[in-house]
Backbone as a printed PyTorch tensor [residue, N CA C, xyz], in Angstrom:
tensor([[[ 17.4740, 163.6810, -67.6880],
         [ 17.7230, 164.0240, -66.3270],
         [ 16.4260, 164.5290, -65.6660]],

        [[ 15.6720, 165.3470, -66.4110],
         [ 14.4390, 165.8970, -65.8040],
         [ 13.4050, 164.8060, -65.5970]],

        [[ 13.5230, 163.7910, -66.3640],
         [ 12.5150, 162.6820, -66.3130],
         [ 12.7750, 161.7410, -65.1270]],

        [[ 13.9970, 161.7370, -64.6360],
         [ 14.3640, 160.8260, -63.5900],
         [ 13.6400, 161.1840, -62.2560]],

        [[ 13.0890, 160.1860, -61.6330],
         [ 12.3830, 160.4070, -60.3620],
         [ 13.3650, 160.2910, -59.2120]],

        [[ 13.3540, 161.2740, -58.3090],
         [ 14.3300, 161.2470, -57.2100],
         [ 13.7710, 160.4300, -56.0700]],

        [[ 14.6050, 159.7540, -55.3560],
         [ 14.1670, 159.0320, -54.1040],
         [ 14.2120, 160.0930, -52.9650]],

        [[ 13.1210, 160.2670, -52.3100],
         [ 13.0220, 161.2860, -51.3020],
         [ 12.7550, 160.5360, -49.9790]],

        [[ 13.5020, 160.8820, -48.8760],
         [ 13.2900, 160.2940, -47.6320],
         [ 11.9670, 160.7180, -47.0970]],

        [[ 11.3030, 159.8930, -46.3030],
         [ 10.0000, 160.2380, -45.6750],
         [ 10.2640, 161.3220, -44.6570]],

        [[  9.1920, 162.0620, -44.2670],
         [  9.4310, 163.1280, -43.2130],
         [  9.8980, 162.5200, -41.9500]],

        [[ 10.6860, 163.3510, -41.2420],
         [ 11.2650, 162.8700, -39.9540],
         [ 10.1880, 162.6340, -38.9270]],

        [[ 10.3300, 161.5100, -38.2180],
         [  9.3690, 161.1450, -37.1990],
         [  9.9860, 161.3700, -35.7890]],

        [[  9.2110, 161.3480, -34.7850],
         [  9.7930, 161.4460, -33.4230],
         [ 10.3120, 160.0630, -33.0980]],

        [[ 11.5890, 159.8590, -33.2200],
         [ 12.1880, 158.5850, -33.0230],
         [ 12.9200, 158.5070, -31.6520]],

        [[ 13.0620, 159.5780, -30.9700],
         [ 13.7630, 159.6270, -29.6860],
         [ 13.0810, 158.7390, -28.6750]],

        [[ 11.7300, 158.6600, -28.6970],
         [ 10.9910, 157.8760, -27.7570],
         [ 11.2450, 156.4030, -27.9880]],

        [[ 11.5990, 155.9920, -29.1790],
         [ 11.7660, 154.5230, -29.5100],
         [ 13.1990, 153.9880, -29.2140]],

        [[ 14.2060, 154.8490, -28.9780],
         [ 15.5000, 154.3170, -28.8270],
         [ 15.9510, 154.4190, -27.3610]],

        [[ 16.7870, 153.4990, -26.9390],
         [ 17.2300, 153.4760, -25.5380],
         [ 18.0010, 154.8030, -25.2100]],

        [[ 17.8380, 155.2440, -24.0210],
         [ 18.4900, 156.4580, -23.6030],
         [ 19.9890, 156.3160, -23.4370]],

        [[ 20.7450, 157.3550, -23.7970],
         [ 22.1650, 157.4090, -23.5820],
         [ 22.4470, 158.6560, -22.7680]],

        [[ 23.7070, 158.8400, -22.4310],
         [ 24.0170, 160.0690, -21.6200],
         [ 23.4530, 161.3500, -22.1790]],

        [[ 23.5750, 161.5130, -23.3980],
         [ 23.0950, 162.7580, -24.0350],
         [ 22.2300, 162.3040, -25.2020]],

        [[ 21.0290, 162.9550, -25.4140],
         [ 20.1860, 162.5060, -26.5450],
         [ 20.8720, 162.8390, -27.8400]],

        [[ 20.7580, 161.8490, -28.8050],
         [ 21.3400, 162.0730, -30.0640],
         [ 20.5590, 163.0480, -30.9420]],

        [[ 19.2540, 162.9680, -30.8610],
         [ 18.3890, 163.8430, -31.6130],
         [ 17.0660, 164.0230, -30.9060]],

        [[ 16.5180, 165.2080, -31.0050],
         [ 15.2100, 165.4280, -30.4040],
         [ 14.3210, 166.1010, -31.4660]],

        [[ 13.0340, 165.8780, -31.2630],
         [ 12.1350, 166.4570, -32.2350],
         [ 11.9540, 167.9380, -31.9440]],

        [[ 12.0340, 168.7040, -32.9530],
         [ 11.8370, 170.1990, -32.8200],
         [ 10.5230, 170.4690, -33.4230]],

        [[ 10.1640, 171.7580, -33.4210],
         [  8.8970, 172.2550, -33.9050],
         [  8.7530, 171.8480, -35.4220]],

        [[  9.8630, 171.7810, -36.0860],
         [  9.7420, 171.4940, -37.5280],
         [ 10.1540, 170.0780, -37.8750]],

        [[ 10.1770, 169.1620, -36.9150],
         [ 10.4970, 167.7390, -37.1630],
         [ 11.8420, 167.5290, -37.8090]],

        [[ 12.8960, 168.1960, -37.3360],
         [ 14.2230, 168.0550, -37.9470],
         [ 15.0780, 167.1740, -37.0260]],

        [[ 15.9060, 166.4270, -37.6420],
         [ 16.8500, 165.5940, -36.9000],
         [ 17.9780, 166.4700, -36.3780]],

        [[ 18.2500, 166.3840, -35.0760],
         [ 19.2780, 167.2690, -34.5250],
         [ 20.4010, 166.4320, -33.9250]],

        [[ 21.5280, 167.0230, -33.9100],
         [ 22.7370, 166.3890, -33.3350],
         [ 22.7730, 166.6280, -31.8400]],

        [[ 23.8530, 166.0480, -31.1900],
         [ 24.0160, 166.2430, -29.7590],
         [ 24.2260, 167.7070, -29.4010]],

        [[ 24.8020, 168.5050, -30.3060],
         [ 25.0510, 169.9040, -30.0570],
         [ 23.8470, 170.8030, -30.4510]],

        [[ 22.8250, 170.2380, -30.9740],
         [ 21.6220, 171.0060, -31.3290],
         [ 21.6020, 171.4730, -32.8060]],

        [[ 22.5620, 171.1110, -33.5420],
         [ 22.6260, 171.4910, -34.9980],
         [ 21.6940, 170.5990, -35.7210]],

        [[ 21.1880, 171.0190, -36.8780],
         [ 20.3160, 170.2830, -37.6800],
         [ 21.1710, 169.3380, -38.6130]],

        [[ 20.7960, 168.0720, -38.6120],
         [ 21.5090, 167.1140, -39.4680],
         [ 21.1620, 167.3650, -40.9030]],

        [[ 22.1080, 167.2960, -41.7890],
         [ 21.8850, 167.5880, -43.2240],
         [ 22.3360, 166.3540, -44.0400]],

        [[ 21.6250, 166.0140, -45.0290],
         [ 21.9370, 164.8790, -45.8950],
         [ 22.9680, 165.3250, -46.9270]],

        [[ 23.9410, 164.4180, -47.1220],
         [ 24.9160, 164.7340, -48.1260],
         [ 24.3580, 164.4290, -49.4940]],

        [[ 25.1220, 164.6070, -50.5440],
         [ 24.5800, 164.3110, -51.8760],
         [ 24.2310, 162.8550, -51.9930]],

        [[ 25.0090, 162.0720, -51.4910],
         [ 24.8470, 160.5780, -51.6370],
         [ 23.8890, 160.0080, -50.6190]],

        [[ 24.0010, 160.3530, -49.3560],
         [ 23.1900, 159.7480, -48.2780],
         [ 23.4090, 160.4090, -46.9690]],

        [[ 23.0550, 159.7140, -45.9010],
         [ 23.2580, 160.2430, -44.5530],
         [ 24.5170, 159.7290, -43.9730]],

        [[ 25.4790, 160.5850, -43.6050],
         [ 26.8210, 160.2300, -43.1570],
         [ 26.8750, 160.2340, -41.6530]],

        [[ 27.3050, 159.1170, -41.0540],
         [ 27.5300, 159.0360, -39.6280],
         [ 29.0100, 159.1580, -39.3580]],

        [[ 29.4000, 159.9920, -38.4490],
         [ 30.8070, 160.1910, -38.0320],
         [ 31.0720, 159.3960, -36.7640]],

        [[ 32.0030, 158.4590, -36.8150],
         [ 32.3800, 157.7100, -35.6600],
         [ 33.7450, 158.1920, -35.2060]],

        [[ 33.8020, 158.6340, -33.9240],
         [ 35.0990, 159.1540, -33.4040],
         [ 35.5540, 158.2820, -32.3070]],

        [[ 36.8440, 158.4920, -31.9780],
         [ 37.6140, 157.7090, -30.9610],
         [ 37.6800, 156.2480, -31.3810]],

        [[ 37.8320, 156.0020, -32.6940],
         [ 38.0460, 154.5920, -33.1460],
         [ 39.4250, 154.1610, -32.7880]],

        [[ 39.5150, 152.9200, -32.3560],
         [ 40.8370, 152.3340, -32.0100],
         [ 41.7100, 152.3130, -33.2260]],

        [[ 42.9630, 152.5910, -33.0060],
         [ 43.9590, 152.7390, -34.1440],
         [ 44.1090, 151.4260, -34.8710]],

        [[ 43.8460, 150.2860, -34.2820],
         [ 44.0010, 148.9910, -34.9460],
         [ 42.6570, 148.4390, -35.4940]],

        [[ 41.6320, 149.2260, -35.4090],
         [ 40.3530, 148.7970, -35.9780],
         [ 40.4520, 148.6540, -37.5300]],

        [[ 39.7290, 147.6640, -38.0200],
         [ 39.7340, 147.4190, -39.4880],
         [ 38.3360, 147.7580, -40.0650]],

        [[ 38.2710, 147.7990, -41.4050],
         [ 36.9340, 147.9790, -42.0390],
         [ 35.9700, 146.9470, -41.6500]],

        [[ 36.4540, 145.7000, -41.4570],
         [ 35.6280, 144.5550, -41.0890],
         [ 34.9900, 144.7950, -39.7370]],

        [[ 35.8220, 145.3510, -38.7900],
         [ 35.3150, 145.6440, -37.3860],
         [ 34.1990, 146.5980, -37.5140]],

        [[ 34.3830, 147.7080, -38.2610],
         [ 33.3720, 148.7650, -38.3440],
         [ 32.1200, 148.2470, -39.1050]],

        [[ 32.3490, 147.5060, -40.1690],
         [ 31.2050, 146.9800, -40.9860],
         [ 30.4110, 146.0190, -40.1080]],

        [[ 31.0810, 145.1400, -39.3450],
         [ 30.3600, 144.1610, -38.5630],
         [ 29.5120, 144.8780, -37.5250]],

        [[ 29.9940, 145.9580, -36.8960],
         [ 29.2700, 146.6310, -35.8040],
         [ 28.0910, 147.4970, -36.3970]],

        [[ 28.2850, 148.1080, -37.5920],
         [ 27.2850, 149.0530, -38.0610],
         [ 26.3470, 148.5550, -39.1290]],

        [[ 26.6110, 147.3730, -39.7040],
         [ 25.7990, 146.8320, -40.8210],
         [ 24.3690, 146.3370, -40.3010]],

        [[ 24.3080, 146.1180, -39.0030],
         [ 22.9810, 145.5900, -38.4460],
         [ 21.9470, 146.7380, -38.4690]],

        [[ 22.3020, 147.9670, -38.6190],
         [ 21.3550, 149.0980, -38.6480],
         [ 20.9500, 149.5210, -40.0280]],

        [[ 21.5300, 148.9420, -41.0130],
         [ 21.0960, 149.2640, -42.4000],
         [ 22.2430, 148.9220, -43.3850]],

        [[ 21.9310, 149.1160, -44.6220],
         [ 22.8510, 148.7470, -45.6510],
         [ 23.8870, 149.9140, -45.7080]],

        [[ 25.1660, 149.5340, -45.5030],
         [ 26.1990, 150.5800, -45.5740],
         [ 26.6080, 150.8180, -47.0390]],

        [[ 26.3510, 152.0610, -47.4860],
         [ 26.6370, 152.4150, -48.8340],
         [ 28.1340, 152.7150, -49.0830]],

        [[ 28.8070, 153.2680, -48.0390],
         [ 30.1720, 153.6160, -48.2100],
         [ 30.7900, 153.6670, -46.8420]],

        [[ 32.0730, 153.3280, -46.7020],
         [ 32.7700, 153.3550, -45.4700],
         [ 34.1480, 153.9370, -45.7670]],

        [[ 34.5270, 154.9590, -44.8990],
         [ 35.7980, 155.5800, -45.1040],
         [ 36.5500, 155.6730, -43.8020]],

        [[ 37.7870, 155.0730, -43.7710],
         [ 38.6100, 155.1810, -42.6390],
         [ 39.9670, 155.7060, -43.0440]],

        [[ 40.3190, 156.8840, -42.6300],
         [ 41.5920, 157.5200, -43.0370],
         [ 42.7250, 156.9140, -42.1670]],

        [[ 43.8330, 156.6170, -42.8060],
         [ 44.9600, 155.9940, -42.1580],
         [ 46.0660, 157.0330, -42.0920]],

        [[ 46.8700, 156.9640, -41.0030],
         [ 48.0840, 157.7550, -40.8990],
         [ 49.1140, 157.2180, -41.8130]],

        [[ 49.6400, 158.0550, -42.6770],
         [ 50.6290, 157.6520, -43.6420],
         [ 51.8940, 157.0460, -43.0440]],

        [[ 52.3050, 157.5970, -41.8980],
         [ 53.5290, 157.2050, -41.3000],
         [ 53.4320, 155.8510, -40.5380]],

        [[ 52.3080, 155.6920, -39.8110],
         [ 52.1450, 154.4890, -39.0500],
         [ 51.2730, 153.4120, -39.7480]],

        [[ 50.3450, 153.8180, -40.5810],
         [ 49.3990, 152.9170, -41.2260],
         [ 48.2610, 152.6300, -40.3590]],

        [[ 48.1260, 153.2060, -39.2180],
         [ 47.0330, 152.9860, -38.3310],
         [ 45.8750, 153.9360, -38.6360]],

        [[ 44.6330, 153.6690, -38.1460],
         [ 43.5110, 154.4830, -38.3410],
         [ 43.7100, 155.7690, -37.5210]],

        [[ 43.3100, 156.8920, -38.1130],
         [ 43.5230, 158.2010, -37.5160],
         [ 42.5150, 158.4520, -36.2980]],

        [[ 41.6050, 157.6200, -36.1070],
         [ 40.7670, 157.7370, -34.9300],
         [ 39.3180, 158.0760, -35.2800]],

        [[ 38.9730, 158.0620, -36.5780],
         [ 37.5500, 158.2900, -36.9760],
         [ 37.2410, 157.5410, -38.1770]],

        [[ 35.8970, 157.3630, -38.3930],
         [ 35.4480, 156.6830, -39.6030],
         [ 34.1390, 157.3520, -40.0610]],

        [[ 33.8350, 157.3870, -41.3020],
         [ 32.6580, 157.8970, -41.8890],
         [ 31.8560, 156.7460, -42.5270]],

        [[ 30.5970, 156.6510, -42.1290],
         [ 29.7640, 155.5550, -42.6480],
         [ 28.5310, 156.2000, -43.2710]],

        [[ 28.2150, 155.7780, -44.4510],
         [ 27.0990, 156.3810, -45.2750],
         [ 25.9420, 155.3660, -45.3100]],

        [[ 24.7710, 155.8510, -44.9000],
         [ 23.4920, 155.0370, -44.9820],
         [ 22.6060, 155.7400, -45.9890]],

        [[ 21.6950, 154.9320, -46.5620],
         [ 20.8130, 155.4590, -47.5900],
         [ 19.6650, 156.2950, -46.9770]],

        [[ 19.1940, 155.9530, -45.8080],
         [ 18.0590, 156.6080, -45.1840],
         [ 18.3690, 157.2360, -43.8200]],

        [[ 17.5860, 158.1930, -43.5160],
         [ 17.7760, 158.9070, -42.2320],
         [ 17.5740, 157.9550, -41.0470]],

        [[ 16.5380, 157.1380, -41.1560],
         [ 16.1940, 156.2090, -40.0580],
         [ 17.3680, 155.2110, -39.7610]],

        [[ 18.0510, 154.7340, -40.8150],
         [ 19.1430, 153.8240, -40.6050],
         [ 20.2610, 154.5830, -39.8820]],

        [[ 20.5820, 155.8360, -40.3270],
         [ 21.6530, 156.5890, -39.6610],
         [ 21.3040, 156.8830, -38.2260]],

        [[ 20.0040, 157.2330, -37.9640],
         [ 19.6080, 157.5660, -36.5950],
         [ 19.7560, 156.3420, -35.7030]],

        [[ 19.2920, 155.1630, -36.2130],
         [ 19.3120, 153.9680, -35.3770],
         [ 20.8010, 153.6550, -35.0220]],

        [[ 21.6870, 153.7510, -36.0370],
         [ 23.0630, 153.4670, -35.8120],
         [ 23.7430, 154.3840, -34.7700]],

        [[ 23.3280, 155.7100, -34.8220],
         [ 23.8360, 156.6160, -33.9190],
         [ 23.3210, 156.3290, -32.4660]],

        [[ 22.0140, 156.1470, -32.3740],
         [ 21.4100, 155.9090, -31.0700],
         [ 21.8840, 154.6350, -30.4440]],

        [[ 22.1430, 153.6090, -31.2090],
         [ 22.5210, 152.2660, -30.7020],
         [ 24.0330, 152.1910, -30.4250]],

        [[ 24.8690, 152.9320, -31.0070],
         [ 26.3220, 152.7680, -30.9090],
         [ 26.9880, 153.8790, -30.1570]],

        [[ 26.3860, 155.0170, -29.9750],
         [ 27.0220, 156.1450, -29.2500],
         [ 27.4060, 155.7430, -27.8440]],

        [[ 28.6170, 156.0200, -27.4590],
         [ 29.1670, 155.7090, -26.1480],
         [ 29.2170, 154.2250, -25.8690]],

        [[ 29.4730, 153.3870, -26.8830],
         [ 29.6260, 151.9450, -26.7240],
         [ 31.0740, 151.6020, -27.0050]],

        [[ 31.4720, 150.3720, -26.7600],
         [ 32.8310, 149.9230, -26.8780],
         [ 33.0440, 149.2460, -28.2540]],

        [[ 34.1570, 149.5380, -28.8490],
         [ 34.6480, 148.8340, -29.9990],
         [ 36.0790, 148.5800, -29.8370]],

        [[ 36.4990, 147.3050, -29.7850],
         [ 37.8930, 146.9430, -29.4810],
         [ 38.3800, 147.5500, -28.1260]],

        [[ 37.5190, 147.4490, -27.1730],
         [ 37.8100, 147.9090, -25.8250],
         [ 38.0740, 149.4340, -25.6940]],

        [[ 37.5150, 150.1900, -26.6570],
         [ 37.6660, 151.6410, -26.6320],
         [ 36.2500, 152.2330, -26.9060]],

        [[ 35.8590, 153.2020, -26.0790],
         [ 34.5260, 153.8170, -26.2570],
         [ 34.4910, 154.6760, -27.5330]],

        [[ 33.4970, 154.4620, -28.3550],
         [ 33.2750, 155.2110, -29.6480],
         [ 32.1670, 156.1340, -29.4440]],

        [[ 32.1500, 157.2030, -30.1940],
         [ 31.0850, 158.1990, -30.1940],
         [ 30.5820, 158.4110, -31.6290]],

        [[ 29.3310, 158.5300, -31.7060],
         [ 28.6760, 158.6240, -33.0790],
         [ 27.7390, 159.8460, -33.1050]],

        [[ 27.7890, 160.4460, -34.2550],
         [ 26.8540, 161.6000, -34.5680],
         [ 26.7850, 161.8500, -36.0750]],

        [[ 25.9210, 162.6740, -36.4940],
         [ 25.8420, 163.0950, -37.9050],
         [ 27.0420, 163.8300, -38.3110]],

        [[ 27.6300, 163.5390, -39.4950],
         [ 28.7940, 164.2100, -39.9820],
         [ 28.5280, 165.5290, -40.5560]],

        [[ 27.3950, 165.6800, -41.2190],
         [ 27.0620, 166.9770, -41.9110],
         [ 25.9320, 167.6410, -41.1870]],

        [[ 26.1660, 168.8860, -40.7600],
         [ 25.1540, 169.5900, -39.9570],
         [ 25.0690, 171.0240, -40.4040]],

        [[ 23.8720, 171.6240, -40.1680],
         [ 23.7210, 173.0160, -40.3750],
         [ 23.5760, 173.5970, -38.9590]],

        [[ 24.4590, 174.4510, -38.4960],
         [ 24.3710, 174.9620, -37.1180],
         [ 23.0910, 175.6740, -36.8630]],

        [[ 22.6500, 175.7080, -35.6270],
         [ 21.4100, 176.4370, -35.2540],
         [ 21.6060, 177.8990, -35.4590]],

        [[ 20.5650, 178.6260, -35.8570],
         [ 20.7310, 180.1250, -35.9860],
         [ 21.0160, 180.7320, -34.6390]],

        [[ 21.9050, 181.7090, -34.6780],
         [ 22.2720, 182.3060, -33.3970],
         [ 21.6370, 183.6970, -33.3730]],

        [[ 20.9770, 183.9930, -32.2410],
         [ 20.3340, 185.2990, -32.0940],
         [ 21.3950, 186.2660, -31.7140]],

        [[ 21.4780, 187.4220, -32.4940],
         [ 22.4620, 188.4370, -32.1640],
         [ 21.6790, 189.7800, -32.0740]],

        [[ 21.5530, 190.3630, -30.8690],
         [ 20.7680, 191.5700, -30.7410],
         [ 21.3480, 192.7770, -31.5190]],

        [[ 22.6080, 192.6910, -31.9800],
         [ 23.1230, 193.8100, -32.7860],
         [ 22.6260, 193.8200, -34.2170]],

        [[ 22.0250, 192.7440, -34.6200],
         [ 21.5820, 192.6820, -36.0310],
         [ 20.1890, 193.3290, -36.2180]],

        [[ 19.5860, 193.7800, -35.1450],
         [ 18.3530, 194.5600, -35.3160],
         [ 17.1740, 193.6820, -35.7580]],

        [[ 17.2510, 192.3970, -35.5970],
         [ 16.1630, 191.5470, -36.0260],
         [ 16.0430, 191.3310, -37.5060]],

        [[ 16.9920, 191.8430, -38.2650],
         [ 16.9460, 191.6540, -39.7220],
         [ 17.5610, 190.3050, -40.1010]],

        [[ 17.3970, 189.9400, -41.3050],
         [ 17.9880, 188.7270, -41.8270],
         [ 19.4860, 188.7430, -41.9600]],

        [[ 20.0150, 187.8750, -42.7850],
         [ 21.4740, 187.8870, -42.9720],
         [ 21.9070, 189.2210, -43.5060]],

        [[ 23.0970, 189.6790, -42.9460],
         [ 23.6560, 190.8970, -43.4180],
         [ 23.0320, 192.1690, -42.8780]],

        [[ 22.1330, 191.9730, -41.9310],
         [ 21.4640, 193.2200, -41.2950],
         [ 22.4930, 194.0150, -40.5660]],

        [[ 22.3090, 195.3130, -40.6240],
         [ 23.1910, 196.2380, -39.9450],
         [ 22.9100, 196.2530, -38.4610]],

        [[ 23.8630, 196.7890, -37.6670],
         [ 23.6350, 196.8500, -36.1940],
         [ 22.5360, 197.7780, -35.8620]],

        [[ 21.5770, 197.2920, -35.0160],
         [ 20.4790, 198.1140, -34.5410],
         [ 19.5750, 198.5910, -35.6180]],

        [[ 19.6780, 197.9270, -36.8160],
         [ 18.7390, 198.3510, -37.8950],
         [ 19.2410, 199.5910, -38.6340]],

        [[ 20.3560, 200.1780, -38.2540],
         [ 20.8810, 201.3550, -38.9230],
         [ 21.9520, 200.9420, -39.9170]],

        [[ 22.0890, 201.7360, -40.9390],
         [ 23.0910, 201.4630, -41.9490],
         [ 24.4560, 201.9870, -41.4910]],

        [[ 25.4600, 201.1870, -41.6240],
         [ 26.7530, 201.6450, -41.2430],
         [ 27.5440, 202.0710, -42.4230]],

        [[ 28.3710, 203.0840, -42.1660],
         [ 29.2050, 203.6590, -43.3470],
         [ 30.6430, 203.5940, -42.9040]],

        [[ 31.5050, 203.5760, -43.9440],
         [ 32.9110, 203.5670, -43.7860],
         [ 33.3550, 204.8960, -43.1380]],

        [[ 34.3390, 204.8840, -42.2840],
         [ 34.7880, 206.0890, -41.7060],
         [ 36.2120, 206.4000, -42.2480]],

        [[ 36.5870, 205.8620, -43.3490],
         [ 37.9400, 206.0290, -43.9520],
         [ 38.0690, 207.5290, -44.2950]],

        [[ 39.2540, 208.0920, -44.1360],
         [ 39.4860, 209.4730, -44.4130],
         [ 39.7130, 209.7360, -45.8890]],

        [[ 39.6470, 208.7540, -46.6990],
         [ 39.9520, 208.8740, -48.0960],
         [ 39.0210, 209.8130, -48.8200]],

        [[ 39.4420, 210.1980, -50.0080],
         [ 38.6080, 211.0860, -50.8650],
         [ 37.4700, 210.3660, -51.4730]],

        [[ 36.2750, 211.0380, -51.4090],
         [ 35.0610, 210.4480, -51.9410],
         [ 34.9290, 210.9050, -53.3720]],

        [[ 33.7930, 210.6440, -53.9690],
         [ 33.5010, 211.0340, -55.3240],
         [ 33.5220, 212.5400, -55.4600]],

        [[ 34.1680, 212.9960, -56.5360],
         [ 34.2320, 214.4410, -56.8770],
         [ 35.2140, 215.1840, -56.0130]],

        [[ 36.1510, 214.5260, -55.3150],
         [ 37.2180, 215.2480, -54.5250],
         [ 36.6830, 215.7610, -53.2170]],

        [[ 35.5640, 215.2180, -52.6990],
         [ 34.9640, 215.7110, -51.4410],
         [ 35.3440, 214.6410, -50.4060]],

        [[ 35.8520, 215.1620, -49.1980],
         [ 36.0300, 214.2580, -48.0830],
         [ 35.5270, 214.8040, -46.8850]],

        [[ 35.8380, 214.3360, -45.6480],
         [ 35.2580, 214.7450, -44.3930],
         [ 35.6100, 216.2020, -44.0890]],

        [[ 36.8400, 216.7000, -44.5090],
         [ 37.1300, 218.0460, -44.1830],
         [ 36.6880, 219.1110, -45.1490]],

        [[ 36.0540, 218.6790, -46.2610],
         [ 35.5230, 219.6000, -47.2620],
         [ 34.3120, 220.3500, -46.6360]],

        [[ 34.3260, 221.6800, -46.8580],
         [ 33.2640, 222.4940, -46.3050],
         [ 32.0580, 222.4270, -47.3360]],

        [[ 30.8980, 222.6160, -46.8130],
         [ 29.7100, 222.4710, -47.6210],
         [ 29.7800, 223.4060, -48.8110]],

        [[ 30.2370, 224.6520, -48.5700],
         [ 30.2900, 225.6480, -49.6770],
         [ 31.1520, 225.1730, -50.8250]],

        [[ 32.3390, 224.5160, -50.4310],
         [ 33.3030, 224.0950, -51.4410],
         [ 32.7150, 222.9230, -52.1930]],

        [[ 31.9380, 222.0720, -51.5780],
         [ 31.3140, 220.9020, -52.2800],
         [ 30.2420, 221.3490, -53.3110]],

        [[ 29.5540, 222.3990, -52.9560],
         [ 28.4850, 222.8350, -53.8210],
         [ 28.9580, 223.7050, -54.9670]],

        [[ 29.9490, 224.5680, -54.7230],
         [ 30.4240, 225.5590, -55.6980],
         [ 31.1190, 224.7930, -56.8550]],

        [[ 30.8710, 225.1560, -58.0910],
         [ 31.5010, 224.5340, -59.2320],
         [ 32.9150, 225.0160, -59.3340]],

        [[ 33.8430, 224.1760, -59.7700],
         [ 35.2410, 224.5750, -59.9020],
         [ 35.5420, 224.8430, -61.3570]],

        [[ 36.5090, 225.7330, -61.5660],
         [ 36.9570, 225.9460, -62.9110],
         [ 38.3410, 225.2040, -63.0790]],

        [[ 38.7620, 225.0360, -64.3240],
         [ 39.9640, 224.2560, -64.5650],
         [ 41.2440, 224.8690, -63.9910]],

        [[ 41.3480, 226.1230, -63.7610],
         [ 42.5690, 226.7400, -63.3060],
         [ 42.7490, 226.6720, -61.8130]],

        [[ 41.8540, 226.2670, -61.0410],
         [ 41.9690, 226.3020, -59.5870],
         [ 42.7990, 225.1280, -58.9900]]])
């Protein structure tokens, strides 16, 4: 297993300039050259490949319809269309797996807001890591940072170690007890 060489995708390029414009940009180049979704989240590769989520798929669409539309952008590794058990129709979405990021990007850019069986479909990356959210209460610390950089403590009225709680006077806490008290 350690001797096997892994196939690694090349670094992300600025591809937004090369694709035709749509209502909303599918991905834009950030400072770190990451592929981003329409909502600004960073696209993440699944274990197998890059998964494209197709939404608003017509209920009577078939695997052949989807394959015919999306195979021109790259070799489809896997196609999943969930069906409604009761009706047998497509639930309205499909997942398409491509081997490379460039194939997935081209498919998203070329098919987003286009028609399939007279119904507008929308495409985007299926797996994303949401953008970090700045929260001023976290005091600029990393994950798990306390509010304002201060440590927060429980205010529960329960008994603490040694039988000391909030009502215990300092003298009682310091003075040793004997067994008869």
